[in-house]
N, C-alpha and C positions, 0 to 999 in steps of 0.2 A: 808247865812242869819241866820242860827241858832245861830251862835256866836254873832251876833248883838242883837238878841232877848234876849239872856241870860244876857246881860249887864243891861237891864232895866226891866226884867220880872222874877218874882219868878216861882216856879213850877206850881202854880195855880194863876189865876187872877180873879178879880171881874168883874161884868157887868159894874161897874162904871169906872174901868180901861179901859176896851174895848171901852166904850162910849167916854171917853176922848181922847183916842188914835185915834179913827176913826172920831172924831168931830161930834158925834151924841148924842142923849139923851138916857138914860137908857131904855126907852120904846122901842126904835128902836132895841137895843141889845136883849131885851126880845123877840121881834118879830122874829129876826134872829134865836134865839134858838128855839122858837115855830115852826118855819117853817123848822127846821132841817138844816139850813145853817151853824150854829155855834154849834158844839157839846158842851154840858155842863151837869153838874149834879147838883142836888139840895141838899142842906144841910138840916139838921133837922129843922132849923129855917126858911126855905123857901127861903133862898138866893141861888143864883147860883154861881158856880165856873167853870171856863174854864181852861182846861189843857193848859200849855204853848205851847206844840206841836200842839194842835188843833188850838190855836189862830194863830200860825205861818202859818199853812196851810190855814187858813181863809184869812190872810193877803195876802198870795201868790195867792190864788185862785181869789181874787177880786182886785188884783193889788194895794193894799194899802201899802205904803212904811213902812218898819219896823223901819226905823230911824226917823219917823215923830216926835217922842218924846212926851210923855205925862206924866203928873204927875200921881202918883198912886191914884186911886179913890176908894171909898167904894161902895159896891153894894149889 
């Protein structure tokens, strides 16, 4: 699955990217982060970034297809 993820995902992704891939809104992704379901770190400007490996683990843990295909979003 890691090879599939590398094809469409940089080292870090935004909450918008995660939201688009999972078919949810940014607020839902922020809730996942707040509840500890999706590891993320906060930039100085307040935006979050998610490591690609953490996102891959999240997709696997919650059975979300890695090949679902989403366009890159901003977050």
